[in-house]
Each structure stands twice: as structure tokens, then as C-alpha cells.
C-alpha positions as CSV (number, residue, x, y, z in Angstrom):
1,S,5.2,14.6,-2.0
2,E,4.3,14.4,-5.1
3,Q,1.3,12.6,-6.0
4,P,1.8,9.4,-8.8
5,T,0.8,10.2,-12.4
6,I,0.3,6.4,-13.0
7,A,-1.8,4.0,-10.8
8,V,-3.1,0.7,-11.1
9,N,-6.4,1.1,-9.6
10,R,-7.1,4.8,-9.2
11,R,-9.9,5.7,-7.0
12,G,-9.7,9.6,-7.3
13,G,-10.0,11.8,-3.4
14,F,-7.4,12.0,-1.0
15,P,-3.7,9.8,-1.3
16,I,-4.5,8.1,2.2
17,Q,-7.9,5.7,2.5
18,Y,-8.5,3.5,5.2
19,I,-11.4,1.3,5.6
20,I,-12.7,0.2,9.3
21,Q,-14.6,-2.6,9.4
22,A,-16.7,-3.6,11.6
23,Q,-19.6,-6.3,12.6
24,N,-22.0,-3.8,13.2
25,F,-23.5,-0.6,12.7
26,E,-23.4,0.5,16.4
27,Q,-19.9,-0.7,16.7
28,L,-18.9,2.4,13.9
29,Q,-20.6,4.9,16.0
30,E,-19.0,4.3,18.8
31,K,-15.8,4.4,17.6
32,I,-15.0,6.7,14.0
33,P,-16.1,9.8,16.2
34,L,-13.1,8.8,18.4
35,F,-10.3,7.4,15.7
36,M,-11.6,11.3,13.4
37,D,-9.9,13.6,16.1
38,E,-6.5,11.2,16.6
39,V,-6.4,11.7,12.8
40,S,-7.6,15.6,12.6
41,Q,-4.5,15.5,15.4
42,D,-1.9,14.2,13.8
43,P,0.6,15.5,12.4
44,T,1.3,13.3,9.2
45,F,-1.8,14.4,7.7
46,S,-3.1,17.6,6.3
47,N,-6.6,17.5,6.1
48,S,-9.1,14.3,6.7
49,D,-12.9,13.0,6.1
50,V,-14.6,10.1,6.3
51,N,-17.5,8.4,4.1
52,L,-20.0,7.6,7.2
53,K,-21.1,10.7,8.3
54,F,-23.2,10.8,11.3
55,N,-25.6,13.9,10.0
56,K,-29.4,12.8,8.5
57,P,-31.6,13.7,11.2
58,E,-34.1,10.7,11.9
59,I,-36.8,9.5,14.2
60,N,-37.2,6.0,15.6
61,V,-40.4,5.2,16.7
62,T,-40.7,2.3,18.9
63,I,-43.8,0.0,19.7
64,D,-44.5,-0.7,23.4
65,R,-45.9,-4.2,21.8
66,E,-47.4,-5.3,25.6
67,K,-49.0,-2.3,26.0
68,A,-50.3,-2.4,22.3
69,E,-51.8,-5.6,22.9
70,S,-53.7,-5.1,26.0
71,L,-55.1,-2.0,24.2
72,G,-56.0,-4.0,21.2
73,I,-54.0,-2.5,18.6
74,S,-51.8,-4.5,16.4
75,V,-48.4,-3.3,14.9
76,L,-50.1,-3.2,11.6
77,D,-52.5,-1.0,13.0
78,V,-49.7,1.3,14.2
79,A,-47.5,1.1,11.4
80,Q,-50.9,1.7,8.4
81,T,-51.4,5.0,10.8
82,L,-48.2,6.0,10.4
83,Q,-48.0,5.6,6.5
84,L,-51.7,6.6,5.3
85,S,-50.4,10.1,7.9
86,L,-47.2,10.9,6.5
87,S,-46.4,9.2,3.6
88,G,-47.7,10.5,1.1
89,Q,-49.2,7.6,-0.9
90,R,-51.4,7.5,-3.5
91,F,-54.9,6.3,-3.5
92,G,-55.6,7.2,-6.8
93,Y,-56.7,10.0,-9.5
94,F,-59.9,12.0,-10.2
95,M,-60.8,14.0,-13.7
96,R,-61.5,18.2,-13.6
97,N,-61.8,20.2,-16.4
98,G,-60.0,17.5,-18.6
99,K,-57.1,17.1,-16.5
100,Q,-56.3,14.4,-14.0
101,Y,-55.3,14.9,-10.9
102,Q,-53.6,12.1,-8.0
103,V,-55.2,11.8,-4.6
104,M,-52.4,11.7,-2.4
105,G,-53.2,10.7,1.7
106,Q,-51.1,13.0,4.3
107,F,-51.8,15.0,7.4
108,E,-51.4,18.9,6.5
109,E,-47.8,20.2,6.8
110,V,-49.2,22.5,9.9
111,D,-49.9,18.8,11.4
112,R,-46.4,16.7,10.7
113,A,-43.7,19.6,11.1
114,K,-42.9,18.8,14.4
115,P,-42.2,15.2,16.4
116,L,-44.7,15.7,18.7
117,D,-46.9,15.5,16.5
118,L,-46.7,11.8,15.4
119,T,-47.9,11.2,19.6
120,S,-50.8,13.3,19.1
121,M,-52.0,10.7,16.7
122,F,-54.9,8.6,17.0
123,V,-55.2,5.3,15.8
124,K,-58.5,2.8,16.3
125,N,-58.4,-0.5,18.2
126,K,-60.1,-3.8,17.7
127,D,-62.9,-2.5,19.4
128,G,-63.0,0.5,17.1
129,Q,-61.9,3.0,20.4
130,L,-59.6,6.0,19.6
131,I,-56.1,5.5,21.4
132,Q,-53.5,8.3,21.3
133,L,-50.4,6.5,20.0
134,D,-48.3,8.5,22.7
135,N,-50.0,5.7,24.7
136,V,-48.1,2.5,22.6
137,V,-45.3,4.3,20.9
138,S,-41.5,6.0,22.3
139,V,-39.9,8.8,19.5
140,K,-36.6,9.3,19.7
141,E,-34.7,11.8,17.7
142,Q,-30.9,10.8,16.4
143,S,-29.0,11.5,13.4
144,S,-27.9,8.8,10.8
145,P,-25.9,8.3,8.3
146,P,-27.9,8.6,5.0
147,Q,-25.9,6.1,3.3
148,L,-24.7,2.7,4.8
149,Y,-21.3,1.3,3.3
150,H,-19.8,-2.1,3.2
151,N,-16.3,-3.8,2.1
152,N,-15.8,-7.2,2.5
153,R,-19.2,-8.2,3.4
154,Y,-18.7,-5.7,6.8
155,M,-19.6,-2.8,7.6
156,S,-17.6,0.0,6.5
157,A,-16.2,3.1,7.4
158,T,-13.7,4.9,5.2
159,V,-11.1,7.6,6.0
160,S,-9.5,10.0,3.7
161,A,-6.7,11.4,4.7
162,G,-4.3,14.0,2.7
163,L,-0.5,14.3,3.8
164,A,1.5,16.8,5.0
165,P,4.8,18.1,3.4
166,G,7.2,16.1,3.7
167,Q,5.6,13.0,4.5
168,S,5.1,10.1,2.1
169,I,1.8,6.8,2.3
170,S,4.1,4.7,4.0
171,D,4.3,7.3,6.8
172,G,0.5,7.5,6.2
173,I,-0.4,3.6,6.3
174,E,1.6,3.8,9.4
175,A,0.3,6.7,11.6
176,M,-3.7,5.4,10.8
177,D,-2.1,1.7,12.1
178,R,-0.8,3.3,14.9
179,I,-4.5,5.4,15.4
180,K,-5.7,1.9,14.7
181,A,-4.0,0.0,17.6
182,K,-5.0,3.3,19.8
183,V,-8.6,3.1,19.5
184,L,-10.2,0.5,18.2
185,D,-10.4,-3.1,19.6
186,D,-9.8,-6.7,18.6
187,S,-13.1,-6.6,17.0
188,F,-12.3,-4.2,14.3
189,T,-10.5,-5.4,11.2
190,T,-9.1,-2.7,8.5
191,D,-8.3,-2.6,5.0
192,L,-6.9,-0.1,2.3
193,G,-8.0,1.5,-0.7
194,G,-7.1,3.7,-3.4
195,E,-3.6,4.6,-4.0
196,S,-2.9,3.5,-0.8
197,R,-3.3,0.4,-1.9
198,D,-2.1,0.4,-4.9
199,F,1.1,1.6,-2.9
200,V,1.0,-1.8,-0.7
201,E,0.4,-4.2,-3.3
202,S,3.0,-2.6,-5.9
203,S,6.0,-2.6,-3.4
204,S,5.3,-6.2,-3.0
205,N,5.3,-6.8,-6.7
206,T,8.9,-4.8,-6.2
207,L,10.3,-7.0,-4.0
208,F,9.1,-10.2,-5.8
209,A,11.0,-8.3,-8.7
210,F,14.1,-7.7,-7.4
211,G,14.6,-11.9,-6.3
212,L,13.8,-12.5,-9.7
213,A,16.2,-9.4,-10.9
214,L,19.1,-11.3,-8.9
215,L,17.8,-14.9,-9.4
216,L,18.5,-14.4,-12.8
217,I,21.6,-11.6,-12.8
218,Y,23.5,-14.8,-10.9
219,L,22.4,-17.3,-14.1
220,I,23.0,-15.7,-16.3
221,L,26.5,-14.5,-15.1
222,A,26.9,-17.9,-14.2
223,A,27.1,-19.4,-17.3
224,Q,29.1,-16.7,-19.1
225,F,31.7,-17.1,-17.2
226,E,31.1,-20.8,-16.1
227,S,31.7,-20.6,-12.1
228,W,30.0,-20.2,-9.4
229,I,32.2,-17.6,-7.3
230,H,32.3,-15.1,-10.1
231,P,28.7,-14.0,-10.4
232,V,29.2,-13.6,-6.6
233,T,31.7,-11.0,-7.1
234,I,29.7,-8.9,-9.1
235,L,27.0,-8.9,-6.9
236,L,28.5,-8.2,-4.3
237,S,28.9,-4.5,-5.1
238,L,24.8,-4.6,-5.6
239,P,23.8,-3.9,-2.4
240,L,27.0,-1.6,-1.4
241,T,24.7,1.2,-4.4
242,V,22.1,0.9,-1.9
243,P,22.8,3.0,0.6
244,F,23.7,5.9,-1.6
245,A,20.7,5.0,-3.1
246,L,18.6,6.3,-0.4
247,L,21.3,8.9,0.9
248,S,20.8,10.6,-2.2
249,L,16.8,10.8,-1.8
250,V,17.5,12.3,1.5
251,L,19.7,14.7,0.0
252,F,17.2,15.7,-2.7
253,N,14.0,15.4,-0.6
254,Q,12.4,12.9,-1.7
255,S,10.4,9.7,-0.8
256,I,10.1,5.8,-1.1
257,N,8.1,4.6,-3.5
258,V,7.3,2.1,-6.5
259,Y,9.2,4.7,-8.9
260,S,12.3,4.8,-6.8
261,M,12.6,1.6,-6.4
262,L,12.4,1.3,-10.3
263,G,15.3,3.6,-10.2
264,I,17.1,1.5,-7.5
265,L,16.5,-1.4,-10.3
266,V,18.1,0.9,-13.3
267,L,21.2,1.3,-10.7
268,F,21.8,-2.0,-10.0
269,G,22.3,-2.5,-14.2
270,I,24.3,0.1,-14.3
271,I,26.9,-1.3,-11.2
272,K,26.8,-4.9,-12.6
273,K,28.0,-3.6,-15.9
274,N,31.2,-1.9,-14.3
275,S,32.3,-5.6,-12.3
276,I,31.7,-7.9,-15.6
277,L,33.9,-5.2,-17.0
278,Q,36.7,-5.6,-14.8
279,I,36.0,-9.6,-13.6
280,D,36.2,-10.3,-17.5
281,H,39.4,-8.4,-18.1
282,T,40.9,-9.8,-15.4
283,N,40.2,-13.8,-15.8
284,Q,41.5,-12.7,-19.8
285,L,44.4,-11.3,-18.7
286,R,45.0,-14.2,-16.4
287,E,45.0,-17.2,-19.2
288,K,47.3,-14.7,-20.7
289,G,50.1,-15.8,-18.4
290,L,50.1,-13.0,-15.4
291,N,49.8,-13.3,-12.4
292,R,46.1,-12.8,-9.9
293,Y,47.8,-9.5,-8.5
294,D,49.4,-7.8,-11.2
295,A,46.2,-8.9,-13.3
296,I,44.1,-7.5,-11.2
297,I,45.8,-3.9,-11.4
298,Q,46.5,-4.3,-14.8
299,A,42.3,-4.8,-15.8
300,N,41.6,-2.1,-13.1
301,R,43.5,0.9,-14.9
302,D,43.1,-0.5,-18.6
303,R,38.8,-0.7,-17.7
304,L,38.8,2.4,-15.0
305,R,38.8,4.6,-18.7
306,P,35.3,3.3,-19.9
307,I,34.1,2.3,-16.7
308,L,34.1,6.5,-16.1
309,M,32.6,7.4,-19.3
310,T,30.2,4.9,-19.6
311,T,29.0,6.8,-16.1
312,L,29.3,10.1,-16.5
313,A,27.5,9.8,-20.2
314,F,24.6,7.9,-17.7
315,V,24.8,10.3,-14.5
316,A,24.4,12.6,-17.4
317,G,21.3,11.5,-19.3
318,M,19.5,11.7,-15.4
319,V,19.7,15.6,-15.2
320,P,17.0,16.3,-17.3
321,L,14.7,14.1,-15.4
322,L,16.3,16.0,-12.1
323,I,15.0,19.5,-13.4
324,S,11.9,18.1,-15.1
325,T,8.8,20.2,-14.1
326,G,5.3,19.7,-15.2
327,T,3.3,16.3,-15.6
328,G,4.7,13.2,-14.5
329,A,7.7,15.5,-12.7
330,G,7.6,13.5,-9.5
331,T,7.5,10.4,-11.6
332,N,10.9,11.7,-13.4
333,R,12.7,13.2,-10.6
334,S,11.9,9.6,-8.1
335,I,13.8,7.5,-10.4
336,G,16.8,10.3,-11.7
337,T,17.3,11.0,-8.1
338,V,18.4,7.4,-7.4
339,V,20.1,6.4,-10.4
340,F,22.2,10.1,-10.0
341,G,23.0,10.1,-6.8
342,G,23.4,6.5,-6.2
343,Q,25.6,5.7,-9.3
344,T,27.9,9.2,-8.6
345,L,28.2,8.2,-4.7
346,S,29.0,4.6,-5.3
347,L,30.9,4.5,-7.7
348,L,34.8,4.9,-6.2
349,L,33.4,2.4,-3.6
350,T,32.4,0.3,-6.3
351,L,35.6,0.5,-8.0
352,L,37.7,-0.7,-5.1
353,A,35.2,-3.1,-3.6
354,T,34.9,-5.4,-6.8
355,P,38.8,-6.5,-7.1
356,V,39.2,-6.8,-3.7
357,A,36.3,-9.2,-4.0
358,Y,37.5,-10.9,-6.6
359,S,40.9,-11.8,-4.5
360,L,39.3,-12.9,-1.4
361,F,36.5,-14.8,-3.6
362,D,39.7,-16.3,-5.4
363,D,41.4,-17.5,-2.6
364,A,38.4,-18.9,-1.2
365,A,37.7,-20.8,-4.1
366,N,41.7,-22.3,-4.3
367,W,40.9,-23.0,-0.4
368,L,38.0,-25.5,-1.4
369,S,40.3,-26.7,-4.6
370,R,43.1,-27.8,-1.8
371,I,40.5,-29.5,0.4
372,R,38.3,-31.6,-2.2
373,A,42.2,-32.8,-3.5
374,A,42.5,-33.7,0.1
375,L,39.8,-35.4,0.7
376,A,39.6,-37.6,-2.9
377,A,43.5,-37.7,-2.3
378,R,42.4,-40.0,1.4
379,F,39.0,-41.2,-0.7
380,Q,41.1,-42.9,-3.2
381,K,43.6,-44.2,-0.2
382,T,41.3,-45.6,1.6
383,N,39.6,-47.5,-1.2
384,S,42.8,-48.8,-2.5
385,A,43.5,-50.2,1.2
386,A,40.6,-51.9,1.2
387,V,40.7,-53.1,-2.5
388,N,44.8,-54.6,-1.8
389,P,44.7,-55.8,1.8
390,A,48.3,-56.6,3.8
391,E,49.0,-59.9,3.8
């Protein structure tokens, strides 16, 4: 799939950035390796990585406080002994031959090269006796991450993954959610970052844009035609184009993304224009005295040529987008594919659906008018009987 050329919050790296959040570090340490094993085996992803790597060796020194207290050794004594022996702390300076040198406190490297050297040290207790450290401490070798990460005040790890050929960001997010359900329990939460977050946010914004566009179109058409029925007839052709737009994505091997959805909005505009031409001319002919059937036939015959000409010109204008290469070509092809394929494939269906819908809705409007007239007459008759009761 093509990588987007525009991002609202570009962070770089792989397109899929899945953030795993936990209450403590031990949970992440237990589950991250299992999660990464599942990601590496999933065919949705070409490669993967995680920022929380357990590759920093360290030695964990645990003090037996009860035993240390019985031997007259405090925790501070142990900490200071380790600090003075290993930290390389600076104690002061001295001058020699006009140069200043630092005084560092540290064991020789040969005496601090192995973990066993820690337990071979001696610490002085409160009575002045030297006690070997292995009597009061235990040493454990382990690996820890060089850096800890937080997200939304939780301990976190970000799993990044590249997509296999033919896979979209939506497919990647769904695959991550499946692995989450399989590996993680309810104590974990997840979030998205990078292009994944941009994709989800833009998708929700696009759905809102679709709904707002349809509402504005309906209100404008209702004002133009002075009718609540004709706008419905015009808008009915819009859903018919969506399956053809999706089919064109499949035929041209494109994915559903924010740019293809933008192309659907453009497609709605041109399809709506065709329906307006048909219905407006039909209404004009009926005002001149033609019956509904003859007006529909004549209007569609008169408007067929301008509709075909504007459609062909518009489709031809999409060809450069389809064959474009270089930077931004993925964006151009996503928009061009939807408009080119959707308009071409749905043209005949929408030309036929609009006059049929116009006839059906006109029948429904006439039926409602008769019902309202009958109810009004009955209501008026009832009121007259109530005002003039029979003697």
C-alpha cells in the first residue's frame, strides 16, 4: 500500500504504532515478548520492532535487612561501601607540576570486573569489624531496558510494524487488536501513535464530513426546488455510486484511506449535478403542461448529451491522476481511482434510477396530498356539525 504524503502529526517510522499500556513494568516484561512473537508470525506485517528492549545487563543487589541488623550493619553502610568502591566519585583535587588532577575513589578494574567481586567486598560494622558483603546481600544478574516509557500516565511500550504488500493501515490495526485479545488481559490498555493515530482520527472526521455534506446538500436542494421530496430523489443516486467506487478500488488494487474517501465526496458532487439536471428540466416541462410521463422522457432525452459530455470530460481529467508517478502519486491515484471508476461504472445506473425514483416519489407525494385533503375535509365536516347541531 502507498505511504501517505501528508500527515497531521507525522512522527516517522513504521506506519503501525501500537502502544501497550500497563500499571507496572513487570506486566510489560511478561507480555511484550509474547506479543512480539505473535506480531512476527502475522502475515499482515513485513517487519516489526518495539522500543522497550530488555537488552541492558544489570546486577540487582538485595540487602537482607534482618541479618544486616543482627551483624551491626546498616543499609547506609552497605550503600556507601558500594558507592565508594564502584561509582568513581570525585573526592577532591591535587596539584602536580602546575597541573590539576582529580582524586577519584574506585577499585581497580581487575577487582570490579565480575559480579562475584561485589560479594567479595568488606563492610565495617558498628563495632569496627569487617564483614564480607555476601553475608548480608544477594546478587542477581538480569536485563532491563535502557529507558522506560510512559503514555497517558501508564508504563508503556510501543510496538511498531511495517505492512506487507497489499495491506492497509486499517488491516494492520485490526491485526494488532486480534493479537491484543489473544495475548493481553483486561489489565492492559492500548493506544495508537504516528500514522495509525492520524488514520483513525481522519477516518472519524471524514464520516462527520460525509454526514454534514449530505445535510447541507439536502437543505440547499430543498430551498432550490421548494420541495422536501425532490432533494430525496436527487440524493438517492448517491448511495448507488458507493459500491462502484469500492469496486474500482479493488480493480485498481488501491486501499481505502482518507484520500479515497475524499474522492467519494468529489464523486457525490458530480453525481448530484446529473440528477439536478434531470429533475429540474422535468419540472420545467411539467409546468409547461406536459404530463409526468412525457416530461420525464423528454427531460432525460434533452439532458443526456450534456450529462455525457460533462461526465466524459471529468473522467478524462482523472486519467493524469491515475498514471501519475513520483512524490504524491499514491494520493493522486487514490482520489483518481474512486472518481474515475465510480463515475464510469455508475453512470448508466444513476441515469435510470433518477427518473424512476422521481416517478415513485411523485406518486407518494400525490397519495399523501390526497390523504391530507381527505383528513382536512373530514375535520372540517366534524367542526361544522359541532357548530350547527341538528335540531
